[in-house]
PDB file of N, CA, C and O in Angstrom, chain B, residues numbered from 101:
ATOM      1  N   MET B 101      87.044 101.605  93.932  1.00  0.00           N
ATOM      2  CA  MET B 101      86.507 100.545  93.094  1.00  0.00           C
ATOM      3  C   MET B 101      86.483  99.263  93.905  1.00  0.00           C
ATOM      4  O   MET B 101      87.404  98.957  94.662  1.00  0.00           O
ATOM      5  N   THR B 102      85.415  98.535  93.724  1.00  0.00           N
ATOM      6  CA  THR B 102      85.235  97.292  94.447  1.00  0.00           C
ATOM      7  C   THR B 102      84.730  96.217  93.492  1.00  0.00           C
ATOM      8  O   THR B 102      84.658  96.421  92.280  1.00  0.00           O
ATOM      9  N   PHE B 103      84.383  95.065  94.068  1.00  0.00           N
ATOM     10  CA  PHE B 103      83.806  93.990  93.262  1.00  0.00           C
ATOM     11  C   PHE B 103      82.623  94.531  92.466  1.00  0.00           C
ATOM     12  O   PHE B 103      81.800  95.286  92.985  1.00  0.00           O
ATOM     13  N   GLY B 104      82.554  94.135  91.208  1.00  0.00           N
ATOM     14  CA  GLY B 104      81.440  94.539  90.359  1.00  0.00           C
ATOM     15  C   GLY B 104      81.619  95.877  89.675  1.00  0.00           C
ATOM     16  O   GLY B 104      80.761  96.277  88.888  1.00  0.00           O
ATOM     17  N   THR B 105      82.702  96.581  89.945  1.00  0.00           N
ATOM     18  CA  THR B 105      82.944  97.851  89.271  1.00  0.00           C
ATOM     19  C   THR B 105      83.311  97.580  87.819  1.00  0.00           C
ATOM     20  O   THR B 105      84.113  96.694  87.524  1.00  0.00           O
ATOM     21  N   ILE B 106      82.717  98.350  86.920  1.00  0.00           N
ATOM     22  CA  ILE B 106      82.977  98.222  85.493  1.00  0.00           C
ATOM     23  C   ILE B 106      83.763  99.447  85.056  1.00  0.00           C
ATOM     24  O   ILE B 106      83.330 100.580  85.269  1.00  0.00           O
ATOM     25  N   ILE B 107      84.910  99.221  84.448  1.00  0.00           N
ATOM     26  CA  ILE B 107      85.800 100.313  84.063  1.00  0.00           C
ATOM     27  C   ILE B 107      86.077 100.222  82.566  1.00  0.00           C
ATOM     28  O   ILE B 107      86.508  99.183  82.065  1.00  0.00           O
ATOM     29  N   ALA B 108      85.826 101.317  81.860  1.00  0.00           N
ATOM     30  CA  ALA B 108      86.176 101.404  80.447  1.00  0.00           C
ATOM     31  C   ALA B 108      87.473 102.187  80.345  1.00  0.00           C
ATOM     32  O   ALA B 108      87.624 103.243  80.960  1.00  0.00           O
ATOM     33  N   VAL B 109      88.407 101.662  79.565  1.00  0.00           N
ATOM     34  CA  VAL B 109      89.714 102.298  79.410  1.00  0.00           C
ATOM     35  C   VAL B 109      90.082 102.374  77.930  1.00  0.00           C
ATOM     36  O   VAL B 109      89.547 101.646  77.094  1.00  0.00           O
ATOM     37  N   ALA B 110      91.006 103.273  77.639  1.00  0.00           N
ATOM     38  CA  ALA B 110      91.569 103.370  76.290  1.00  0.00           C
ATOM     39  C   ALA B 110      93.081 103.255  76.406  1.00  0.00           C
ATOM     40  O   ALA B 110      93.707 103.932  77.221  1.00  0.00           O
ATOM     41  N   ASP B 111      93.658 102.393  75.581  1.00  0.00           N
ATOM     42  CA  ASP B 111      95.108 102.264  75.512  1.00  0.00           C
ATOM     43  C   ASP B 111      95.655 103.598  75.006  1.00  0.00           C
ATOM     44  O   ASP B 111      95.246 104.070  73.945  1.00  0.00           O
ATOM     45  N   GLU B 112      96.564 104.204  75.746  1.00  0.00           N
ATOM     46  CA  GLU B 112      97.057 105.523  75.371  1.00  0.00           C
ATOM     47  C   GLU B 112      97.956 105.507  74.141  1.00  0.00           C
ATOM     48  O   GLU B 112      98.208 106.560  73.555  1.00  0.00           O
ATOM     49  N   ASP B 113      98.445 104.333  73.735  1.00  0.00           N
ATOM     50  CA  ASP B 113      99.278 104.240  72.527  1.00  0.00           C
ATOM     51  C   ASP B 113      98.446 103.979  71.278  1.00  0.00           C
ATOM     52  O   ASP B 113      98.729 104.529  70.214  1.00  0.00           O
ATOM     53  N   THR B 114      97.415 103.137  71.408  1.00  0.00           N
ATOM     54  CA  THR B 114      96.652 102.704  70.230  1.00  0.00           C
ATOM     55  C   THR B 114      95.223 103.245  70.191  1.00  0.00           C
ATOM     56  O   THR B 114      94.551 103.122  69.166  1.00  0.00           O
ATOM     57  N   ASP B 115      94.750 103.837  71.277  1.00  0.00           N
ATOM     58  CA  ASP B 115      93.362 104.313  71.423  1.00  0.00           C
ATOM     59  C   ASP B 115      92.344 103.164  71.435  1.00  0.00           C
ATOM     60  O   ASP B 115      91.139 103.410  71.389  1.00  0.00           O
ATOM     61  N   GLU B 116      92.815 101.923  71.496  1.00  0.00           N
ATOM     62  CA  GLU B 116      91.901 100.776  71.577  1.00  0.00           C
ATOM     63  C   GLU B 116      91.184 100.816  72.924  1.00  0.00           C
ATOM     64  O   GLU B 116      91.811 100.970  73.972  1.00  0.00           O
ATOM     65  N   GLU B 117      89.863 100.676  72.878  1.00  0.00           N
ATOM     66  CA  GLU B 117      89.072 100.713  74.102  1.00  0.00           C
ATOM     67  C   GLU B 117      88.744  99.304  74.572  1.00  0.00           C
ATOM     68  O   GLU B 117      88.499  98.404  73.769  1.00  0.00           O
ATOM     69  N   GLN B 118      88.746  99.130  75.895  1.00  0.00           N
ATOM     70  CA  GLN B 118      88.396  97.855  76.520  1.00  0.00           C
ATOM     71  C   GLN B 118      87.557  98.160  77.750  1.00  0.00           C
ATOM     72  O   GLN B 118      87.646  99.238  78.338  1.00  0.00           O
ATOM     73  N   THR B 119      86.745  97.187  78.119  1.00  0.00           N
ATOM     74  CA  THR B 119      85.955  97.306  79.333  1.00  0.00           C
ATOM     75  C   THR B 119      86.276  96.128  80.234  1.00  0.00           C
ATOM     76  O   THR B 119      86.307  94.981  79.788  1.00  0.00           O
ATOM     77  N   PHE B 120      86.515  96.421  81.511  1.00  0.00           N
ATOM     78  CA  PHE B 120      86.835  95.392  82.494  1.00  0.00           C
ATOM     79  C   PHE B 120      85.834  95.462  83.645  1.00  0.00           C
ATOM     80  O   PHE B 120      85.368  96.539  84.017  1.00  0.00           O
ATOM     81  N   THR B 121      85.517  94.304  84.196  1.00  0.00           N
ATOM     82  CA  THR B 121      84.720  94.212  85.414  1.00  0.00           C
ATOM     83  C   THR B 121      85.599  93.587  86.479  1.00  0.00           C
ATOM     84  O   THR B 121      86.181  92.522  86.270  1.00  0.00           O
ATOM     85  N   ILE B 122      85.693  94.253  87.627  1.00  0.00           N
ATOM     86  CA  ILE B 122      86.515  93.728  88.720  1.00  0.00           C
ATOM     87  C   ILE B 122      85.712  92.690  89.483  1.00  0.00           C
ATOM     88  O   ILE B 122      84.609  92.963  89.958  1.00  0.00           O
ATOM     89  N   VAL B 123      86.280  91.494  89.593  1.00  0.00           N
ATOM     90  CA  VAL B 123      85.615  90.362  90.247  1.00  0.00           C
ATOM     91  C   VAL B 123      86.584  89.681  91.212  1.00  0.00           C
ATOM     92  O   VAL B 123      87.759  90.041  91.297  1.00  0.00           O
ATOM     93  N   GLY B 124      86.070  88.703  91.927  1.00  0.00           N
ATOM     94  CA  GLY B 124      86.920  87.905  92.804  1.00  0.00           C
ATOM     95  C   GLY B 124      87.797  86.976  91.994  1.00  0.00           C
ATOM     96  O   GLY B 124      87.554  86.776  90.804  1.00  0.00           O
ATOM     97  N   PRO B 125      88.820  86.400  92.624  1.00  0.00           N
ATOM     98  CA  PRO B 125      89.783  85.568  91.892  1.00  0.00           C
ATOM     99  C   PRO B 125      89.180  84.318  91.244  1.00  0.00           C
ATOM    100  O   PRO B 125      89.727  83.817  90.262  1.00  0.00           O
ATOM    101  N   TYR B 126      88.076  83.813  91.768  1.00  0.00           N
ATOM    102  CA  TYR B 126      87.484  82.598  91.209  1.00  0.00           C
ATOM    103  C   TYR B 126      86.522  82.885  90.073  1.00  0.00           C
ATOM    104  O   TYR B 126      86.036  81.955  89.429  1.00  0.00           O
ATOM    105  N   GLU B 127      86.235  84.159  89.813  1.00  0.00           N
ATOM    106  CA  GLU B 127      85.326  84.550  88.738  1.00  0.00           C
ATOM    107  C   GLU B 127      86.066  85.096  87.518  1.00  0.00           C
ATOM    108  O   GLU B 127      85.439  85.452  86.520  1.00  0.00           O
ATOM    109  N   THR B 128      87.374  85.163  87.591  1.00  0.00           N
ATOM    110  CA  THR B 128      88.183  85.755  86.524  1.00  0.00           C
ATOM    111  C   THR B 128      87.956  85.027  85.206  1.00  0.00           C
ATOM    112  O   THR B 128      88.012  83.799  85.142  1.00  0.00           O
ATOM    113  N   ASP B 129      87.700  85.801  84.156  1.00  0.00           N
ATOM    114  CA  ASP B 129      87.557  85.275  82.796  1.00  0.00           C
ATOM    115  C   ASP B 129      87.902  86.415  81.845  1.00  0.00           C
ATOM    116  O   ASP B 129      87.036  87.204  81.469  1.00  0.00           O
ATOM    117  N   ILE B 130      89.165  86.496  81.463  1.00  0.00           N
ATOM    118  CA  ILE B 130      89.631  87.615  80.654  1.00  0.00           C
ATOM    119  C   ILE B 130      88.892  87.709  79.323  1.00  0.00           C
ATOM    120  O   ILE B 130      88.757  88.803  78.775  1.00  0.00           O
ATOM    121  N   SER B 131      88.408  86.577  78.788  1.00  0.00           N
ATOM    122  CA  SER B 131      87.678  86.620  77.516  1.00  0.00           C
ATOM    123  C   SER B 131      86.362  87.389  77.662  1.00  0.00           C
ATOM    124  O   SER B 131      85.827  87.889  76.672  1.00  0.00           O
ATOM    125  N   LYS B 132      85.844  87.487  78.873  1.00  0.00           N
ATOM    126  CA  LYS B 132      84.626  88.262  79.149  1.00  0.00           C
ATOM    127  C   LYS B 132      84.945  89.620  79.764  1.00  0.00           C
ATOM    128  O   LYS B 132      84.039  90.401  80.056  1.00  0.00           O
ATOM    129  N   GLY B 133      86.221  89.900  79.959  1.00  0.00           N
ATOM    130  CA  GLY B 133      86.623  91.167  80.556  1.00  0.00           C
ATOM    131  C   GLY B 133      86.555  91.169  82.067  1.00  0.00           C
ATOM    132  O   GLY B 133      86.624  92.231  82.685  1.00  0.00           O
ATOM    133  N   PHE B 134      86.418  89.987  82.687  1.00  0.00           N
ATOM    134  CA  PHE B 134      86.371  89.881  84.154  1.00  0.00           C
ATOM    135  C   PHE B 134      87.794  89.726  84.673  1.00  0.00           C
ATOM    136  O   PHE B 134      88.473  88.746  84.366  1.00  0.00           O
ATOM    137  N   ILE B 135      88.242  90.706  85.467  1.00  0.00           N
ATOM    138  CA  ILE B 135      89.599  90.669  86.002  1.00  0.00           C
ATOM    139  C   ILE B 135      89.560  90.610  87.516  1.00  0.00           C
ATOM    140  O   ILE B 135      88.711  91.232  88.154  1.00  0.00           O
ATOM    141  N   SER B 136      90.476  89.866  88.076  1.00  0.00           N
ATOM    142  CA  SER B 136      90.567  89.689  89.523  1.00  0.00           C
ATOM    143  C   SER B 136      91.051  90.966  90.193  1.00  0.00           C
ATOM    144  O   SER B 136      91.820  91.736  89.618  1.00  0.00           O
ATOM    145  N   THR B 137      90.593  91.171  91.400  1.00  0.00           N
ATOM    146  CA  THR B 137      91.039  92.320  92.193  1.00  0.00           C
ATOM    147  C   THR B 137      92.549  92.301  92.398  1.00  0.00           C
ATOM    148  O   THR B 137      93.155  93.344  92.646  1.00  0.00           O
ATOM    149  N   SER B 138      93.158  91.131  92.296  1.00  0.00           N
ATOM    150  CA  SER B 138      94.594  91.030  92.521  1.00  0.00           C
ATOM    151  C   SER B 138      95.417  91.077  91.230  1.00  0.00           C
ATOM    152  O   SER B 138      96.642  90.966  91.280  1.00  0.00           O
ATOM    153  N   SER B 139      94.762  91.240  90.080  1.00  0.00           N
ATOM    154  CA  SER B 139      95.497  91.293  88.818  1.00  0.00           C
ATOM    155  C   SER B 139      96.246  92.622  88.705  1.00  0.00           C
ATOM    156  O   SER B 139      95.848  93.617  89.311  1.00  0.00           O
ATOM    157  N   PRO B 140      97.317  92.635  87.937  1.00  0.00           N
ATOM    158  CA  PRO B 140      98.085  93.881  87.789  1.00  0.00           C
ATOM    159  C   PRO B 140      97.244  95.048  87.269  1.00  0.00           C
ATOM    160  O   PRO B 140      97.400  96.178  87.733  1.00  0.00           O
ATOM    161  N   ILE B 141      96.363  94.784  86.318  1.00  0.00           N
ATOM    162  CA  ILE B 141      95.581  95.901  85.778  1.00  0.00           C
ATOM    163  C   ILE B 141      94.562  96.409  86.798  1.00  0.00           C
ATOM    164  O   ILE B 141      94.362  97.618  86.917  1.00  0.00           O
ATOM    165  N   ALA B 142      93.921  95.508  87.529  1.00  0.00           N
ATOM    166  CA  ALA B 142      92.964  95.958  88.555  1.00  0.00           C
ATOM    167  C   ALA B 142      93.684  96.760  89.626  1.00  0.00           C
ATOM    168  O   ALA B 142      93.189  97.803  90.055  1.00  0.00           O
ATOM    169  N   ARG B 143      94.828  96.295  90.057  1.00  0.00           N
ATOM    170  CA  ARG B 143      95.586  97.029  91.080  1.00  0.00           C
ATOM    171  C   ARG B 143      95.967  98.420  90.578  1.00  0.00           C
ATOM    172  O   ARG B 143      95.975  99.375  91.355  1.00  0.00           O
ATOM    173  N   ALA B 144      96.286  98.545  89.276  1.00  0.00           N
ATOM    174  CA  ALA B 144      96.639  99.847  88.708  1.00  0.00           C
ATOM    175  C   ALA B 144      95.422 100.765  88.597  1.00  0.00           C
ATOM    176  O   ALA B 144      95.556 101.985  88.694  1.00  0.00           O
ATOM    177  N   LEU B 145      94.232 100.185  88.393  1.00  0.00           N
ATOM    178  CA  LEU B 145      93.024 100.986  88.210  1.00  0.00           C
ATOM    179  C   LEU B 145      92.376 101.411  89.520  1.00  0.00           C
ATOM    180  O   LEU B 145      91.759 102.474  89.591  1.00  0.00           O
ATOM    181  N   ILE B 146      92.513 100.596  90.550  1.00  0.00           N
ATOM    182  CA  ILE B 146      91.856 100.885  91.831  1.00  0.00           C
ATOM    183  C   ILE B 146      92.368 102.218  92.365  1.00  0.00           C
ATOM    184  O   ILE B 146      93.573 102.460  92.424  1.00  0.00           O
ATOM    185  N   GLY B 147      91.434 103.070  92.750  1.00  0.00           N
ATOM    186  CA  GLY B 147      91.760 104.379  93.299  1.00  0.00           C
ATOM    187  C   GLY B 147      91.832 105.486  92.260  1.00  0.00           C
ATOM    188  O   GLY B 147      92.007 106.653  92.610  1.00  0.00           O
ATOM    189  N   LYS B 148      91.699 105.136  90.995  1.00  0.00           N
ATOM    190  CA  LYS B 148      91.757 106.140  89.924  1.00  0.00           C
ATOM    191  C   LYS B 148      90.357 106.692  89.638  1.00  0.00           C
ATOM    192  O   LYS B 148      89.346 106.117  90.040  1.00  0.00           O
ATOM    193  N   ARG B 149      90.335 107.818  88.934  1.00  0.00           N
ATOM    194  CA  ARG B 149      89.082 108.473  88.546  1.00  0.00           C
ATOM    195  C   ARG B 149      89.037 108.623  87.035  1.00  0.00           C
ATOM    196  O   ARG B 149      90.048 108.460  86.352  1.00  0.00           O
ATOM    197  N   VAL B 150      87.853 108.935  86.524  1.00  0.00           N
ATOM    198  CA  VAL B 150      87.699 109.164  85.092  1.00  0.00           C
ATOM    199  C   VAL B 150      88.668 110.267  84.667  1.00  0.00           C
ATOM    200  O   VAL B 150      88.767 111.312  85.310  1.00  0.00           O
ATOM    201  N   GLY B 151      89.377 110.009  83.574  1.00  0.00           N
ATOM    202  CA  GLY B 151      90.356 110.955  83.057  1.00  0.00           C
ATOM    203  C   GLY B 151      91.777 110.681  83.527  1.00  0.00           C
ATOM    204  O   GLY B 151      92.734 111.176  82.932  1.00  0.00           O
ATOM    205  N   ASP B 152      91.923 109.895  84.590  1.00  0.00           N
ATOM    206  CA  ASP B 152      93.251 109.544  85.085  1.00  0.00           C
ATOM    207  C   ASP B 152      93.922 108.546  84.147  1.00  0.00           C
ATOM    208  O   ASP B 152      93.261 107.861  83.367  1.00  0.00           O
ATOM    209  N   SER B 153      95.238 108.480  84.238  1.00  0.00           N
ATOM    210  CA  SER B 153      96.009 107.459  83.541  1.00  0.00           C
ATOM    211  C   SER B 153      96.452 106.411  84.549  1.00  0.00           C
ATOM    212  O   SER B 153      96.731 106.719  85.707  1.00  0.00           O
ATOM    213  N   ALA B 154      96.511 105.174  84.088  1.00  0.00           N
ATOM    214  CA  ALA B 154      97.002 104.074  84.920  1.00  0.00           C
ATOM    215  C   ALA B 154      98.063 103.335  84.123  1.00  0.00           C
ATOM    216  O   ALA B 154      97.840 102.960  82.972  1.00  0.00           O
ATOM    217  N   GLU B 155      99.213 103.130  84.740  1.00  0.00           N
ATOM    218  CA  GLU B 155     100.288 102.400  84.084  1.00  0.00           C
ATOM    219  C   GLU B 155     100.335 100.990  84.640  1.00  0.00           C
ATOM    220  O   GLU B 155     100.349 100.784  85.853  1.00  0.00           O
ATOM    221  N   VAL B 156     100.358 100.018  83.730  1.00  0.00           N
ATOM    222  CA  VAL B 156     100.333  98.611  84.100  1.00  0.00           C
ATOM    223  C   VAL B 156     101.595  97.935  83.578  1.00  0.00           C
ATOM    224  O   VAL B 156     101.926  98.057  82.399  1.00  0.00           O
ATOM    225  N   ALA B 157     102.293  97.226  84.451  1.00  0.00           N
ATOM    226  CA  ALA B 157     103.459  96.443  84.032  1.00  0.00           C
ATOM    227  C   ALA B 157     102.964  95.135  83.441  1.00  0.00           C
ATOM    228  O   ALA B 157     102.246  94.382  84.099  1.00  0.00           O
ATOM    229  N   THR B 158     103.345  94.864  82.200  1.00  0.00           N
ATOM    230  CA  THR B 158     102.966  93.626  81.527  1.00  0.00           C
ATOM    231  C   THR B 158     104.233  92.896  81.094  1.00  0.00           C
ATOM    232  O   THR B 158     105.313  93.488  81.094  1.00  0.00           O
ATOM    233  N   PRO B 159     104.120  91.626  80.727  1.00  0.00           N
ATOM    234  CA  PRO B 159     105.300  90.899  80.250  1.00  0.00           C
ATOM    235  C   PRO B 159     105.945  91.554  79.024  1.00  0.00           C
ATOM    236  O   PRO B 159     107.137  91.370  78.778  1.00  0.00           O
ATOM    237  N   ARG B 160     105.171  92.308  78.266  1.00  0.00           N
ATOM    238  CA  ARG B 160     105.701  92.970  77.064  1.00  0.00           C
ATOM    239  C   ARG B 160     106.096  94.422  77.327  1.00  0.00           C
ATOM    240  O   ARG B 160     106.375  95.169  76.390  1.00  0.00           O
ATOM    241  N   GLY B 161     106.119  94.816  78.580  1.00  0.00           N
ATOM    242  CA  GLY B 161     106.492  96.186  78.928  1.00  0.00           C
ATOM    243  C   GLY B 161     105.314  96.953  79.503  1.00  0.00           C
ATOM    244  O   GLY B 161     104.201  96.433  79.589  1.00  0.00           O
ATOM    245  N   ALA B 162     105.564  98.170  79.888  1.00  0.00           N
ATOM    246  CA  ALA B 162     104.529  98.999  80.519  1.00  0.00           C
ATOM    247  C   ALA B 162     103.475  99.426  79.500  1.00  0.00           C
ATOM    248  O   ALA B 162     103.792  99.737  78.352  1.00  0.00           O
ATOM    249  N   LYS B 163     102.220  99.433  79.939  1.00  0.00           N
ATOM    250  CA  LYS B 163     101.092  99.903  79.138  1.00  0.00           C
ATOM    251  C   LYS B 163     100.409 100.995  79.928  1.00  0.00           C
ATOM    252  O   LYS B 163     100.264 100.880  81.145  1.00  0.00           O
ATOM    253  N   SER B 164      99.987 102.055  79.259  1.00  0.00           N
ATOM    254  CA  SER B 164      99.264 103.141  79.907  1.00  0.00           C
ATOM    255  C   SER B 164      97.838 103.175  79.379  1.00  0.00           C
ATOM    256  O   SER B 164      97.603 103.092  78.173  1.00  0.00           O
ATOM    257  N   TYR B 165      96.896 103.298  80.297  1.00  0.00           N
ATOM    258  CA  TYR B 165      95.490 103.358  79.959  1.00  0.00           C
ATOM    259  C   TYR B 165      94.872 104.629  80.526  1.00  0.00           C
ATOM    260  O   TYR B 165      95.178 105.024  81.650  1.00  0.00           O
ATOM    261  N   GLU B 166      94.004 105.268  79.752  1.00  0.00           N
ATOM    262  CA  GLU B 166      93.213 106.378  80.246  1.00  0.00           C
ATOM    263  C   GLU B 166      91.852 105.826  80.670  1.00  0.00           C
ATOM    264  O   GLU B 166      91.241 105.048  79.938  1.00  0.00           O
ATOM    265  N   ILE B 167      91.386 106.221  81.829  1.00  0.00           N
ATOM    266  CA  ILE B 167      90.097 105.743  82.324  1.00  0.00           C
ATOM    267  C   ILE B 167      89.008 106.597  81.704  1.00  0.00           C
ATOM    268  O   ILE B 167      88.977 107.814  81.883  1.00  0.00           O
ATOM    269  N   LEU B 168      88.096 105.931  80.959  1.00  0.00           N
ATOM    270  CA  LEU B 168      87.013 106.618  80.260  1.00  0.00           C
ATOM    271  C   LEU B 168      85.744 106.696  81.090  1.00  0.00           C
ATOM    272  O   LEU B 168      85.056 107.717  81.083  1.00  0.00           O
ATOM    273  N   SER B 169      85.430 105.620  81.807  1.00  0.00           N
ATOM    274  CA  SER B 169      84.225 105.614  82.637  1.00  0.00           C
ATOM    275  C   SER B 169      84.355 104.575  83.734  1.00  0.00           C
ATOM    276  O   SER B 169      85.104 103.604  83.626  1.00  0.00           O
ATOM    277  N   ILE B 170      83.591 104.818  84.801  1.00  0.00           N
ATOM    278  CA  ILE B 170      83.548 103.904  85.925  1.00  0.00           C
ATOM    279  C   ILE B 170      82.091 103.766  86.331  1.00  0.00           C
ATOM    280  O   ILE B 170      81.406 104.767  86.540  1.00  0.00           O
ATOM    281  N   ALA B 171      81.615 102.537  86.445  1.00  0.00           N
ATOM    282  CA  ALA B 171      80.240 102.282  86.864  1.00  0.00           C
ATOM    283  C   ALA B 171      80.243 101.170  87.892  1.00  0.00           C
ATOM    284  O   ALA B 171      81.028 100.226  87.802  1.00  0.00           O
ATOM    285  N   VAL B 172      79.364 101.288  88.864  1.00  0.00           N
ATOM    286  CA  VAL B 172      79.241 100.262  89.901  1.00  0.00           C
ATOM    287  C   VAL B 172      77.926  99.549  89.702  1.00  0.00           C
ATOM    288  O   VAL B 172      76.875 100.179  89.577  1.00  0.00           O
ATOM    289  N   MET B 173      77.990  98.219  89.672  1.00  0.00           N
ATOM    290  CA  MET B 173      76.772  97.415  89.481  1.00  0.00           C
ATOM    291  C   MET B 173      75.946  97.413  90.734  1.00  0.00           C
ATOM    292  O   MET B 173      74.884  96.792  90.772  1.00  0.00           O
TER     293      MET B 173
END
């Protein structure tokens, strides 16, 4: 995954789906789903494939996401 990659994930606890676009640090806007390559969630997603799980350390504890789709712009 590189800049411009769009990743759809589902929270493994709640089944809530989210879509993220990996961008550079100056383009980050979480309200639009743009996450920096250096963010914890992007680092957890990089190198994964559809169907894989990614565990992300958050201030509220670990979150696990299943990767639903990956698209490159």
